[in-house]
C-alpha positions in Angstrom: -17.5 -2.8 23.7 -17.1 -2.5 19.9 -16.4 1.1 18.8 -19.1 2.5 16.5 -17.7 3.9 13.2 -18.3 7.5 12.6 -18.0 8.2 8.9 -15.8 11.2 8.3 -17.3 14.2 6.5 -14.4 16.0 4.9 -14.5 17.9 1.6 -12.5 16.2 -1.2 -10.0 19.0 -1.2 -9.0 18.1 2.4 -8.6 14.4 1.7 -5.4 13.0 0.5 -5.7 11.9 -3.2 -3.2 9.1 -2.5 -2.9 7.5 0.9 -0.2 5.1 1.9 -0.4 2.8 4.9 2.5 0.7 6.3 0.5 -2.1 7.9 2.7 -2.6 11.0 2.3 -4.4 14.3 0.9 -7.8 13.5 3.6 -9.7 15.3 3.5 -7.5 18.4 -0.2 -7.8 18.5 0.0 -11.6 18.4 2.6 -11.6 21.1 0.4 -9.4 23.3 -2.4 -11.9 22.9 -0.3 -15.0 23.4 -0.7 -16.1 19.8 1.6 -17.2 17.0 2.7 -14.4 14.6 0.6 -16.0 11.9 -2.5 -15.2 13.9 -1.5 -11.5 13.9 -1.1 -11.5 10.1 -4.6 -13.1 9.8 -6.1 -10.4 12.1 -4.3 -7.7 10.1 -5.6 -9.1 6.8 -9.2 -8.7 8.1 -8.5 -5.1 9.1 -7.0 -4.4 5.7 -10.3 -5.4 4.0 -12.3 -3.2 6.3 -10.0 -0.2 5.9 -9.8 -0.6 2.1 -13.6 -0.6 1.8 -13.9 2.4 4.1 -11.3 4.4 2.1 -13.3 3.7 -1.0 -16.6 4.9 0.5 -15.2 8.2 1.8 -13.6 9.2 -1.5 -9.9 8.3 -1.3 -8.9 7.9 -5.0 -5.6 5.9 -4.5 -4.6 3.7 -1.6 -1.3 1.9 -1.4 -0.7 -0.6 1.4 2.6 -2.2 2.3 1.9 -6.0 2.5 5.3 -7.7 2.0 8.6 -6.0 1.5 11.7 -7.2 -0.3 13.3 -7.5 3.2 10.6 -9.7 4.6 12.1 -12.8 2.9 14.7 -12.8 5.7 12.0 -13.7 8.3 11.7 -17.3 9.6 10.7 -19.7 6.8 7.6 -20.8 8.7 6.4 -17.2 9.0 7.0 -16.5 5.3 5.2 -19.7 4.4 2.2 -18.7 6.5 2.1 -15.3 4.8 2.1 -17.0 1.3 -0.9 -19.1 2.5 -2.6 -16.0 3.8 -2.0 -14.0 0.6 -3.5 -16.9 -1.4 -6.6 -17.0 0.9 -6.9 -13.2 0.8 -6.9 -13.1 -3.0 -9.4 -16.0 -3.2 -11.6 -14.2 -0.7 -11.3 -10.8 -2.5 -12.3 -12.3 -5.8 -15.5 -13.3 -4.1 -16.0 -10.5 -1.5 -15.0 -7.6 -3.6 -17.1 -8.7 -6.6 -19.6 -5.9 -6.2 -17.0 -3.3 -5.0 -15.9 -0.6 -7.5 -12.2 -1.0 -6.4 -9.5 -1.5 -8.9 -6.8 -3.8 -7.4 -3.2 -3.3 -8.6 0.0 -5.0 -7.4 3.3 -3.2 -7.1 6.6 -5.0 -6.6 8.3 -8.0 -8.2 5.6 -10.6 -7.9 7.6 -13.1 -10.1 9.2 -14.5 -6.9 5.9 -15.8 -5.5 4.6 -19.3 -6.0 2.9 -20.0 -9.3 -0.5 -20.4 -7.7 -0.2 -17.0 -6.1 1.0 -15.4 -9.3 -2.0 -16.9 -11.1 -4.4 -15.4 -8.5 -2.7 -12.0 -8.8 -3.2 -12.1 -12.6 -6.8 -13.2 -12.2 -7.5 -10.4 -9.7 -6.1 -7.7 -11.9 -8.1 -9.0 -14.9 -11.4 -9.2 -13.0 -11.2 -5.5 -11.9 -9.4 -4.1 -14.9 -12.3 -1.9 -16.1 -13.4 -0.7 -12.7 -13.4 3.1 -12.3 -13.4 3.5 -8.5 -10.6 3.7 -6.0 -7.2 2.2 -7.1 -5.9 -0.1 -4.5 -2.1 -0.8 -4.8 -1.0 -3.8 -2.8 2.8 -3.7 -2.4 4.1 -7.3 -2.4 7.8 -8.1 -2.6 8.1 -4.3 -2.9 11.0 -2.1 -1.9 11.5 1.6 -2.8 15.2 1.1 -3.7 14.5 -1.9 -5.8 11.8 0.0 -7.6 14.2 2.8 -8.4 16.9 0.3 -9.7 14.2 -1.2 -11.9 13.2 2.2 -13.3 16.9 3.3 -13.9 17.5 -0.1 -15.7 14.5 0.4 -18.0 15.6 4.0 -18.8 19.2 2.7 -19.5 17.8 0.2 -22.0 15.9 2.9 -23.8 19.1 5.0 -24.0 21.1 2.0 -25.3 18.4 1.4 -27.9 18.5 5.0 -29.1 15.0 5.6 -28.0 16.0 8.2 -25.4 18.8 10.7 -25.1 20.5 11.2 -21.7 19.8 14.9 -21.7 16.1 14.1 -22.1 15.9 12.3 -18.8 13.8 14.2 -16.3 11.9 13.5 -13.1 8.9 12.7 -15.2 10.9 10.1 -17.1 11.7 8.3 -13.9 8.1 8.6 -12.6 6.9 7.0 -15.8 9.0 3.9 -15.1 7.7 3.4 -11.5 5.1 0.8 -10.5 2.8 3.8 -9.8 3.2 5.4 -13.2 0.2 7.6 -14.0 -0.8 8.0 -10.3 -0.4 11.1 -8.1 2.4 11.1 -5.6 1.4 9.9 -2.1 0.1 12.7 0.1 -0.1 11.0 3.5 1.6 8.0 4.9 0.2 6.4 8.0 2.2 3.9 10.1 0.4 2.2 12.9 2.5 0.6 15.7 4.2 3.9 16.6 7.4 3.3 14.5 8.7 6.4 12.9 10.4 5.3 9.7 9.5 4.7 6.0 11.1 1.2 5.8 11.8 1.5 2.1 8.2 2.4 1.2 7.4 4.6 -1.8 10.8 6.5 -1.5 10.4 8.5 -4.7 6.6 9.1 -4.4 6.8 10.3 -0.8 9.1 13.2 -1.4 6.5 15.7 -0.1 4.2 13.3 1.8 3.0 14.0 5.3 4.1 11.2 7.6 2.0 10.2 10.6 3.0 7.4 13.0 0.1 6.2 15.2 0.4 4.4 18.5 -2.0 1.6 17.6 -1.1 -1.9 16.3 -2.5 -2.7 12.8 -4.9 -5.4 13.9 -6.5 -2.9 16.3 -6.6 -0.2 13.7 -10.2 1.0 13.0 -11.9 3.4 10.6 -12.1 5.9 13.5 -8.3 5.8 13.8 -8.1 6.6 10.1 -10.5 9.4 10.7 -8.2 10.9 13.3 -5.3 10.7 10.8 -7.3 12.3 8.0 -8.4 15.2 10.3 -4.7 15.7 11.3 -3.8 15.8 7.6 -6.5 18.3 6.8 -5.0 20.7 9.3 -1.4 20.5 8.0 0.0 23.3 5.9 1.6 21.8 2.8 4.0 24.3 1.1 6.0 22.0 -1.1 9.2 24.0 -0.5 7.5 27.3 -1.0 6.3 29.9 1.6 
């Protein structure tokens, strides 16, 4: 029987301002159900839409989801091809389905490697929701935390070479300002469905003091109630940021 969603009632101060989700377990879910891996990704995409909307309604201000990493290109060509088709379908659907949602969609990662049609949809999606004031949804596509830092350092080096910045002026804020998430708060909580207990190159700089919560549920089975459990766990954690 389908589980009824119980909307969480936490005060804003107990919610993470920035939530990160490593959407993991699509392949294993498909295998468990005797389906091709592409079916798992399709099921996971449907869950993503539901969770994104739920996060927006309960007051999450920033949500970053890991959709496709820089390492995912090494997967079998047929799986990568299926993911490209799925991304295209998702963006087409979101332009229609999210038309009335106050969600500002942003893309982090090097999207220049994607097919031209997908790049065009990414640009259109960003333009359509450019002036929205609600939750910021970062979709990490062809993203890697190390690649992001290399990009940031390269951009800083160019400024130094051009005489626009002195080496002694470089600070943590200088680096943060060159990241894809510039202007956004650091991530407070990272959830990883599937039970895996690693970051997998996700938001390495931004997660310096993030709470990490692996959950023993595959992403296509993840529900708003699972998210509620994670948020309640976060609300009870003591965050000292290196202090007492």
